[in-house]
N, C-alpha and C positions, 0 to 999 in steps of 0.2 A: 561618541568617542570611538575612534576606529580600532578594529580588532588588532591585536598584537601579532607580530609574524609568527609566534608559536600557535596562536589560535587559527590563523590562516592555513598552518601547515596541518593542523588537526582535522580542519575542514575539508581540505582539497583530497579527493580520492587517490589511494595509492597506486602507482603503477603496477604494483605486483598483487594487487586485488582486483583486476579486471573481470567482468562477468564472462563466465564461459558457457557455451550452449552448443548442443549438438544439433541445432536447427529443428529440422521437420521431424527427426526422431525422436524428440521429446514429448512428454504428455502435456499439453495445453491445459490451460484453466477451462472448466466446462463452458464458460459464457465465450471463450475465444474458440471453441471447437466447431466445425460445420456439423450440421445434423446428420449428414451422411456418414461423416468420421466417427460421430458419437455413437450411431447405431451400430457401426462395426465394432466398435471397441466395447459395447456392452453386450455382443454377442447376438443381437437382434437380427442381424443379416449378414451374409459373407460377402455378398458382392451385389451391386445394383445393376440391373439391365441398362445397356446403353441407350441414353436419351431420357432415362426416369429421373424426375426432380422429386427429392424427398420432401414431404411437407413437415416443417418444423415441429407442427403440433402433433405429429405421430410418434415423437420421440419422448417417451416419459421421464422426465427429471424429477426425481423423488426428493431430492434434498436441494436446499438453497445452497448457493455457492458459499454463503458465510458459514454453514456447518460441516463442510467438508474442508480436508486440507491434503496437499500434494506432498509425498515426501518420497525419499530416494532410499533404496536398498542398494548396496553397492555403489561403484563399482569395486570398492575395497571392502569386501565383507566376506568372512569365512563359509558363509553358507551359499554364496552364489557361485561356488566352484570355479573360480576364477575371477577375471576381471569383467563381470556381466553387472551391469546397472538396470534395475526396475523402478521405474517410476509408478507409483501407486496413488490414486485418490481414495482417501479413507474417510469413512464417516464413522467416528469412533473407532473400533477396531476392526471394522468391516471393509472389505476391499471392494469398492465399488468400480475403478477402472484400473487398469494397470498396462504398461508399455515396456517392453525391453528395449534397451538401448545399448548397442553394441559398437565396436569399433576401438576398444582401447588396448588392444593388442595386436592391431593389425601388422601383418609381415610381409603381404604382396608375394605369398608363396606361388601363386599361378602365374603372374609375371615373370617371376624369377625362375619358373620352369621353363619359360620360352626363351631364357637366355643360356640354358643349360643343355649339353648334349643328353640325348636319349638315355645313354649309359650311365649319366650323373643325377637322372631323375628320381631314383629310388631315394638317392641321399637327401632331396629336397623334401618329397611329400610324406616322408616316414616321420617328420616332424609336425605334422599338422594335429592329428589325434595321437598324441603321446602315450594315451594308455592303451591303443590297439595300433600300434605303428605297423605292424605286419599287413595289416589289411589295406592301409594306405599304399604300401609297396606291391601289394597283389595286384589291386585295381588298377595302379598306373603300368605294370608289367603286361597285364594282360590286353590293355589297351595297346600298347606298343606292338605286342606279339600278334594281335590281330590285323593292324595296319601291315606288318611284315608278312603275314600269312605263314607264320613260323609255327611249327608244331613241336611241342615240349615233351621230353623223354617221361615216360610214366612215373618213374621213381621222384622225378622233381615235381610234378603235380601232388603225389601223393605226401612229399615232404612240406610242400605248402599247405596242404589241407592239414596235416598234423600241427604245425606251427601257429597257424590261425585259430585252430579251435583251442589249443592252448592259450592263445592270446585272449580269446573270447572269454575263457573261464577267468584268467587273471583280470581282465577288465571287469567282469561282473563281479569278481570277488572285492575289487577295489571300491567298485559302487556300494556293494554292501557295507563295507567297512565304513564309508564316508557317510552314508546315509544313516548308518546307526549311530555316528558322532553327530549328526544334525539333530537326532531325535533324542540325544543325551545319553547312548549308549557308548561309553567309553571301551567297554569291554570287547563290543563288536569291532572298533577300530582295530585295536591290538590283534584280534584273532585274524582279522582279515589281511593286516600287513604281514602276518606270521604264513599264511598259505600262500598270498602272492609272492611271497620271497622265495617258496619253494619253486615256483615256475620261473621267475627271472633267474633264478642259479643255472637252470636247465638253459635258458635262453644264451645266459653268457658263456655256457659251456658249447653251446652250438655256433653261434654268432661272434663271440668275442665282446658282446655289450648287452648291457640288461635292458636298455631302451634305444629307441633311434637306431635300429640296427644295420640298414642297407644291406639285407640278406636275401630278401626276394628281388630278382633283378631280371631285365628282359633277357629270355633264354634259360631261366632255370632259377637255380639259388646259388648264392657265393660259394658254399663248401658243402660237402657231404656231411651226414650226421656222424659224430664222433664214435668211436668205440665204446660200446656199453650203454649206448643210447635206450635201447629195449628195456635196460633194466631201469633205467631213471625215468621213463616214461610210464611203466608199468607200478613204480613205487607211487608215482603222481597220482594216477587213476586208481590206486589202492587206498591212498590216504584221503583224497579230497573229498569223495563222497561222505564219508563219515564224518568229516569236519563240517561239511554243509548240514548235515543232520544235526550237528550241535547248534549251528547256526538258528536251524528251524526251531528247535528247543528253546532257544535263548529267546527269540523275537517273536515267532509266529503267535504264540498263546498268550504274549506278555500283555496284560490289560492295558497299560500305557501305550504300548506300542500300537495296539489295536484301535485304542481311542482316536489316535493322532493320525491314522492312516485310512481307517473304514469311512466310506463315503466323503472322503475329502478329495477334492480335485478331479471330479468326475469328468469324464469326457466320453460321449457315445460313439458308436462305429461311424455314423453318417458325418458326424462334425468330425473326427479325426481323419476320416478319409478326405473331407474337404479341405482340411488343413494340411494335406500333404504329409502328415505324420507316418514314419514308418518305425520299424523295429518294436521294441516292449510295449511303446505307447500305444501303437497301432493294434498289436496282438493282445494288450491287456484290455482293449475296448472290445474284444471279441473277433476281430478281423483275422483269420489264419492266413497271414501274408507274411511268407519268410523266402527269400530270394533263393535259398538253398533246395527249397522243395516246389515254389512257384515257377521260377526261371532257373532251373539247375544248371550250375556251372562247374567246371572241373569234373569231379567224379562223385558228385554228391549224390547223383540219383542210383548210385551203386550201395549207397549206405542205408541203414534202417535207423531212423529217428523222428520223433514226434514234435510237432509245431505246437508250443505251449500257448495257449490262449486263456484271457479272462473272461470274466462275465458281466463286471459292473463298469470297469474302465476306471476305477479309483487308486488312490496312491497305493492302497494294499494289493491290488490285484497286478500293478506295476512291480511292486515288489516279490510277489510270488511268481511272476513269469520269469524274472531274471535268476530267481534261486533255483527255479527247475530247470532252466536252461543251462545252468552249470551241469546238473545232472546229466542232461541229454549231451552236452558237450563231452563230458567223460565215457559216455556210451559210444559217441563217434570216435573219440581218440583211441578206444579199445579196438575199434573195428579196423581202424587205420593201422594199428600196430599189427593187426593179423594180415592185413592185404599188403602191406609194404612190399615192393617188387624190389629186385636187384637192378642193375644198370646205372645208365649215367644221371648224374645229378643237374646236368644243363645241356643245353644244345651242343653240338660239335661244330657249329657253323662258324668258322674261323673269322667271318666277317663281324660276328656279332659278339661272340663269347670269347674272353681272351685265353690262351693257351695255359697248360697246367706251370705252375711256377717252375719245376725242376726243367720242363723242356726250354725254358729261356736259356739256361745255361749250356744247353747240348745243341740247339738248332737256331741258324741265323733266321730262317723263315719264321720260326715263333717268336723271335725277338721283334722283328718288323711288324708282325701282326699286333704283338702287345703294345709296341710303341704307337701304331697308327690308331688303335682303339682307345687309346687313354689320352691321345693329344687331339685327335680329330673326331672321335665317336665312330658312328655307322650311321648311313643315310637311310631313310624311310621314305618309301613311294609315296606319291601324293595320295591323299584321302582323307576321310574323317569317319571318327568310329566314338560311339558311347559304350563303355562297358561298366556294369554295376555288379557289386558284390554286397552281401549281407554281413556288415560290420555288427559290433555289440551293439550300437546306437540305432542301426536302421540301415537304409538303402545308402551306400557309398559309391558315388558313380564318377567316372572320369571321362570327359569328353576332350578327344584329340582332333586337332588338324594339322596334317602334315603337308608340306609342300616341296618334298623331295630332298630337303636338305638334312643336316645331321642334328637340327633343334625342331622342336614342334613350332610351328606357326602359331597356334592358338591352343591354350590348355585352361580347362575350367574343370572344376571339382565340385560334386553335388556333396556337401557335407551333411550329414543326417543331423547333426547337432544344430547346425544353422536353420535347417527346415524346422525342425520341431520345436525350436523356441518361439515360433509364432501360434503354437497351440497354448502357451502359458495365458495368455490374457484371459481365454475361455476357461480354463482351469481355476484361475485365481479368484474370478469373479464371484461375489458373494461369500466368499470364505473369510476367515479371520487373518489377520497378519501373521499371527503365529503359525497357521496353516501353509503361508506362503512357503515358508522354510522347507517344510515336507514336500510340497509340489515342486518347487525348483528342483530339489534334490531327486525327485522321482523321475523328472525328464533327463537327467544323467548329460548335461550340456559338458563338452570340452571345448574351452573357448580358443584354444589354439586352432580348432577345426573351424569355428564360427567365424573369427577374426583372420582366416589365412589369407 
């Protein structure tokens, strides 16, 4: 008896249920994985010498394929901090292998940057790491200024340092809040947002926006600090250290928090370095690498601060490093407050920075300069440059190639979140799936920067 039309329709695959695949990014079944790739995923080796053939017998497969399963965590999962997908091979609740899969938020910001004038660049890059937008603007502006051979007024540089250190504090506070929520501390989420709001309110007063400011631009900053800014900053650095002490009291000695973070997701200094990890992940492993101290830029060599390092390299160390970096940034902001000079807040090069708004109504020359800058931008002499700064997540770099026009010929950004994600499989291996939540959070990935 032939099937009815209804039965044939039920057997036919729906056009809306086609299998989706991310190709080589995905974690393949153990039987379909090459021995060299399997050894890498298991942390046995980082790279094979050229020409070396790995003997499949050297790879110890402890579990039969029928005893393990591959699952997805994300890309739509609250604990993956955005659209991050982690594929895991599990034996029971133990993570045998894992692989981050990215690309769900791809925006093409680097290619977009090659179609924008240099003067428009800050508007683009500020949206990559939306938790530390000022660092994105800073690294792009420093790269453009190096190509131009431009010297920035001291006040502009100190303002940049002030804003970036406050941004570092707000970013770490945001991480403390979300990390607390990931580990079931709803109180920490509420307190963290409360303190972050204080800093964002100050940012709004200075730049006009809470996030994505377009404030740090080639040539200086968009506007001078407003009247009364000293009192606002003093109030911040008087309040935040006391609130951080409360975080310390709430979390650090809490037995459940300690149980879920101590000895979880350990990565040693050699492996962290080999994985190109930077920022709190590398420092928590015991490597005192901070670009503000190791490769000083702006005026950081004139300031006194400590580089916070851990000893074990576990999730607790990464928490402790960030908590103490908030205190160090408060120290830095206090010193910047004392050293802030008078003077111009941006370069007076008329070809690069627009004239003051009031001058446009008074001077035809000023009007012409204003019109030319915002309709044609400014030309940058041919050359290439790589500039790096220490963002809250690690080394944030900008590589620019100029060809003498008003737009970058090539732009590439080294996003620390993107690079740090490759250390996840090493940290997740051998842990429980419940530990994966704490470990992913401790990396502090921002997917806007990963999928830029």
